[in-house]
N, C-alpha and C positions, 0 to 999 in steps of 0.2 A: 391365246389367253382365254381363260374361262370367265364367263360373265358372273358366275356365282362364287368366285374365289373370295375367301375371307382372309383377313390379316393385313399386315402392312407391307408395302414394298420398300425397297432399299432407299429410295429418295426420301420418303416420309420419315424413316428412322434416322437418316442423316440430318434432316432438319431438326428433329427433336434433340438429337445429341448436340447440335450447334447452339440451339437456344439454351439448353441446360449449361453448356460450357460458358456462354456469355453471362448467365445469371450467377454461376459459381465464381467466375473471375471478378465479379463486382462484390459479391457477398463475403467471400473469405477474407480479403484484406480489411473490410469494414469490421468483421468480427474480431480480428486480432487487434485492431486499433481500439475498439470499444473495450476489449479485455484489458489492454494496457492502461487506459484511462481509469478503469474500475480499480485496478491494482494500486495506482497512484492515489486514488481517492481513499482507499483503505489505509495507506501509509499516512496520509493527512489526518484521517480519523484517529489512528493510533497515536499520532503526535498530540492531538487535542486531549485524548484520554490520559496520556502521560502528564500533560500540563495540569489537568484537573487533579490528578493524584498528587502532584507536587504542591499544588495550592492547598489541598486538604491537609497534607503533611504540615505545611507551614502554619495553617490555622491552628492545628493541634499543638504546635511547638512555639506559639507566641510570636510568629513572624519570622522564624528562622527557617531558611530553606535547607533541603537535604544535601548531604555530601555523598560520595560514593559508598561510604561505610553504612549509610542509611538505606541501602538498596531494598532490603527486605521490608523495612517499614513503609517505604513508598509503594512497594508492590502490594502491600495489604490494602491500599486504597484503590487498587485496580479491580475491575469486575472479576469476581470469583477468585480473587487473590492470585491471579495468573499474569504472566507476561503477555503482551499482545501477540497475535498471530501475524507472522510475516506473510503477506499475500503472494510473494514470489516463491516461497518454499512450502507454504501451508503448514508451518510448524511454529509453535510458540517460541519466540527467541527473546532473550534478555536485551534490554537497551544498553547502550554504550555510555559510560561516563568518560567524557573526554572529547577531543577534537573530532571533527567530521571525518568519517571513514567507514568502510565496510561494503558489504554487498547490497544489491537492491533490496529494499524493504526494511533496512536497518534504521532504527531511530536512536537518538541519544541526547545527552545533555552536556554541552560544552561549558567549561568553567568561564563565567563572565568576568570582566575586569575587576569587579568588586568582590569576587570570590563566590564559592558555592553557597555559603550560608546567607548571602545577601541577595541572591538572584538566581536566574536560570536562563539558559539559551538552548532551546530545544531545536534539533535539526532532524532531517530525514533524508534518506537516499531513495530516489525514484529509479525508474528504468534507465534513464539517460544520465544519471548523476545526482548531484545535490539538488533537492527540491527548492523552489523559490520561497516556500513557506518557512519562515523562521519565527518561532515563538519565544519572546523574552519578556521580562517584567520592566524593562527600562522605558 
C-alpha cells in the first residue's frame, strides 16, 4: 500500500451507499404519502370552490339552487370560468351531477331529498374512495 494514495477504498464506498440507502428508504415513502395528502387537499379545495359557485348562483337567482341544466351558469362563477383541475390527472374535468361515483379527484353534486332547486350535496372522491367531507345546505 502506498502512503500517498488518494481516493476512497471499497469499505468507505460501501458505507456511503448503505447510509444513502437508509435515507432514501425513509424519504421516498414519506414523499408519496405527502403527495397523496396534497392531492386530497386539492379535491377538498375544489369542493369548496364548487360550493361557493353554487351559492353565488343561488344569490343571483333569488335563492333557487342550480340543476344539471344550469351547469354553464354555475361554471361562470368559477375562477376563470373553468372547471376545477383534477389533481390526480392534472386536467380540468367537469363535475358530476348525480350520485357519488367516478375516479379519484372527481367532485359532484348529488340531488338532495328536497330537490336540486332547494339545496345541494357536494361530494368528492379521494385516493381511497369517497372523501369524508360532504358539503350541503341542510
